[in-house]
C-alpha positions in Angstrom: 0.0 -0.1 0.3 1.4 3.5 -0.7 1.8 5.5 2.7 -1.0 7.3 3.9 -0.4 9.5 7.1 -2.3 12.1 9.3 -2.5 14.7 11.6 -5.1 14.2 14.3 -5.7 17.2 16.8 -8.3 17.2 19.7 -9.9 21.3 19.8 -9.9 21.7 23.2 -7.6 24.5 23.2 -5.0 25.9 21.2 -1.9 23.8 20.0 1.5 24.1 21.7 4.9 23.2 20.3 4.5 20.1 21.2 1.4 19.7 18.7 3.6 21.7 16.3 6.6 19.5 16.5 4.9 15.8 16.2 2.4 17.4 13.3 5.6 18.4 11.3 7.0 15.4 12.1 3.9 13.4 10.7 3.6 15.8 7.3 7.9 14.9 7.0 8.0 11.2 7.3 4.6 11.5 4.7 5.8 14.1 2.4 9.3 11.8 2.6 7.4 8.5 1.6 6.0 10.6 -1.5 2.5 9.5 1.0 -1.0 10.8 1.5 -1.4 13.4 4.6 -5.0 13.9 6.4 -6.3 16.0 8.8 -8.7 15.0 11.6 -10.5 16.3 13.9 -11.0 14.2 16.9 -13.7 16.3 18.6 -15.8 13.4 19.9 -15.5 15.1 23.7 -18.9 17.6 23.5 -18.2 19.3 26.4 -14.8 20.4 25.7 -14.0 20.6 22.1 -14.8 23.6 20.4 -15.1 25.2 16.5 -13.4 27.8 17.1 -10.2 25.7 18.6 -10.6 23.1 15.6 -10.3 26.6 13.1 -7.3 28.0 15.3 -5.3 24.6 14.4 -6.3 24.2 10.7 -4.4 27.9 10.7 -1.7 27.2 12.8 -0.7 24.1 11.0 -1.3 26.3 7.4 0.8 28.8 8.8 4.3 26.5 9.4 3.8 25.7 5.8 1.8 22.3 6.6 -0.2 21.4 3.7 -3.1 18.4 3.6 -4.2 16.7 0.9 -7.4 15.1 2.8 -9.9 17.1 5.4 -12.4 18.8 6.5 -11.5 21.7 4.2 -10.5 20.0 0.9 -12.8 17.0 1.2 -11.2 13.5 -0.2 -12.8 9.9 -0.3 -12.6 9.3 2.9 -15.0 12.0 4.7 -16.2 12.8 6.8 -13.1 14.3 8.1 -14.4 15.2 11.9 -15.2 12.3 13.8 -18.3 14.1 15.6 -20.3 14.0 12.1 -19.7 10.0 12.3 -21.4 8.7 14.9 -23.5 6.3 13.6 -19.8 4.4 11.8 -18.2 4.6 15.5 -21.7 2.7 16.5 -21.2 -0.1 13.8 -17.6 -1.1 15.0 -18.9 -0.9 18.8 -21.0 -3.6 17.2 -18.6 -5.7 15.4 -16.1 -5.9 18.2 -19.7 -6.6 21.0 -20.5 -9.9 18.3 -16.8 -10.8 18.3 -16.8 -11.2 21.7 -13.8 -8.7 21.9 -15.4 -6.2 24.4 -17.9 -6.5 27.5 -20.1 -4.0 29.2 -19.5 -2.8 32.6 -20.9 -1.5 35.6 -16.9 -0.1 37.3 -16.1 3.2 37.2 -12.5 4.6 37.1 -12.2 5.4 40.8 -13.5 1.4 41.6 -10.5 0.3 39.3 -8.2 2.8 41.2 -9.5 1.9 44.6 -8.4 -1.7 43.0 -5.0 -1.1 42.2 -4.2 1.0 46.2 -5.5 -2.2 47.6 -2.8 -4.5 49.9 0.1 -6.2 48.3 -0.3 -3.7 44.8 2.9 -4.4 43.1 3.2 -0.9 42.1 0.7 1.9 42.9 2.3 4.7 40.6 1.8 2.3 38.1 -1.8 2.3 35.7 -4.6 1.1 37.4 -4.9 -3.0 36.2 -8.6 -3.4 36.0 -9.1 -6.4 38.0 -9.7 -9.6 36.0 -11.9 -11.0 38.4 -14.4 -8.1 37.6 -14.8 -9.8 34.0 -17.9 -11.2 33.3 -18.4 -14.4 31.9 -17.2 -14.2 27.9 -20.1 -13.3 25.5 -21.2 -11.1 28.5 -23.2 -8.5 26.3 -23.8 -10.2 22.7 -27.6 -9.5 23.1 -27.3 -5.6 23.5 -28.5 -3.9 20.6 -27.2 -0.7 22.0 -24.4 0.3 24.7 -26.8 1.6 26.9 -25.7 3.0 30.2 -22.4 1.3 30.8 -19.3 1.2 30.1 -17.5 -1.2 27.4 -14.2 -2.9 28.2 -11.7 -4.6 25.6 -11.2 -7.9 27.3 -7.3 -8.2 26.9 -5.7 -11.4 26.7 -3.6 -11.5 30.2 -0.3 -12.4 29.6 0.1 -12.6 25.5 3.1 -10.3 24.6 2.6 -7.1 21.9 5.6 -6.2 20.4 6.2 -3.8 18.0 9.3 -1.9 16.4 8.7 1.9 16.5 10.2 4.0 14.0 11.5 6.0 16.1 12.0 4.3 19.8 12.8 1.3 18.6 11.8 -2.2 20.1 9.2 -2.6 22.1 7.0 -4.7 24.8 3.9 -4.9 26.7 2.1 -7.7 28.2 -1.3 -7.7 28.8 -2.9 -8.0 32.0 0.8 -6.8 33.4 1.2 -3.5 31.6 -2.3 -2.4 31.0 -5.4 -4.6 32.1 -8.9 -4.4 30.5 -9.6 -0.9 28.7 -12.6 1.4 28.3 -13.5 1.6 24.2 -17.0 2.9 25.2 -18.3 5.5 27.4 -21.7 5.4 29.5 -22.3 8.8 28.1 -22.5 7.1 24.9 -19.0 8.3 23.2 -16.5 5.6 21.5 -13.5 6.6 24.2 -10.0 7.0 22.5 -8.5 3.5 21.9 -11.7 2.9 19.9 -12.2 5.9 17.9 -9.3 6.7 16.3 -8.7 3.0 15.4 -11.7 2.6 13.9 -10.8 5.7 11.5 -7.4 4.6 11.2 -8.6 1.7 9.4 -11.8 3.5 7.1 -8.8 5.8 5.9 -6.4 3.6 5.2 -3.6 5.1 7.2 -0.3 3.1 7.0 1.6 4.7 9.5 0.8 6.9 13.4 2.6 8.8 14.4 2.2 11.1 17.3 3.8 11.4 20.9 5.4 9.1 23.2 2.5 9.5 26.0 0.7 7.6 23.7 3.0 4.4 23.3 1.3 1.8 25.5 -1.7 2.8 23.4 -0.4 1.4 20.5 -0.7 -2.6 22.3 -3.8 -1.9 23.0 -4.8 -0.7 19.9 -2.9 -3.6 18.0 -5.6 -5.8 19.9 -8.3 -3.4 18.6 -7.1 -4.2 14.9 -6.4 -8.0 15.6 -10.2 -8.3 16.3 -11.3 -6.4 13.4 -9.1 -8.0 11.4 -7.4 -4.9 10.3 -3.9 -4.3 9.3 -2.0 -2.7 11.6 -0.1 0.4 11.6 3.6 1.5 11.7 4.2 3.7 14.7 6.4 6.5 15.2 6.2 7.8 18.9 7.9 11.4 19.1 9.5 12.7 21.7 6.9 15.2 24.6 8.3 18.5 24.4 8.5 19.4 28.0 8.5 23.6 30.1 11.7 24.5 32.3 10.2 22.6 35.2 10.1 19.2 33.6 6.4 18.9 32.5 5.4 17.9 29.3 3.4 20.6 27.8 -0.3 20.8 28.0 -3.1 23.2 26.6 -3.2 24.6 29.5 0.1 26.5 29.2 -0.5 29.2 27.2 2.5 30.9 27.2 3.9 28.1 25.0 0.7 28.1 22.7 1.7 28.7 19.0 -1.2 31.5 19.1 1.0 33.1 21.9 3.9 32.8 20.4 2.9 33.9 17.0 1.5 37.6 18.4 5.4 37.5 20.0 6.9 37.8 16.3 8.5 34.5 17.7 7.5 32.5 14.4 10.8 31.8 13.1 11.7 30.1 16.8 8.6 28.0 16.0 10.0 26.8 12.8 13.0 26.5 13.6 11.9 24.0 16.4 9.6 22.0 14.6 13.0 21.8 12.3 11.2 23.2 8.7 
């Protein structure tokens, strides 16, 4: 297959330097492979996503000189390129996973899981809480559901299975299901597909062959590999870029307004932004 890459901002705030460098890297890798670059707006979180941030993201990317071949503004064969416009598709993917027995309905909250991880003899209290396998319902639970309902739906991970891949930036990676991560949420009880399901569903639909994103999502590659397998889809190549951190060593967040692209443009620091991003 020819190379198909994507840049996928979530419009919950203005882009910062970390976003810019990762998106620039995605564009550079795509152009080096003579591929097709897709812009996708991941706006499923209706409570936090805003149209003004989506418009600002597109403007900032253009100002950096990043040009995409498919997207909300230019169209393409894989429309829609805005996730909130494609809910029925995500629901069909939920149904496929449900019918395959890969997911199940769950009443346990994030607080329940965190409390279980803090129980006596927990191996590493600082680690990501692992969903207790004894809380899983019997195999096949939920197959008779016609809609997600008022449940979180979790992916049933194969405990003990090693998920290995070679990241194009970080090299060989290995995660063990049930140890490094547990059963994870793919559909939220508020009726919204979770990140892990939504990005896999869209990357499959759009034929994405390489995913370039921040290193904070490295473990998600292992989770998402399991979803690809459950859907019988090809797993893309992975490239996880180093995170950009502030002076105190914390990774940048959208609340770091001083390092937002908007603030830096306003200070006349466009050359600094482009140089930082290798453009």
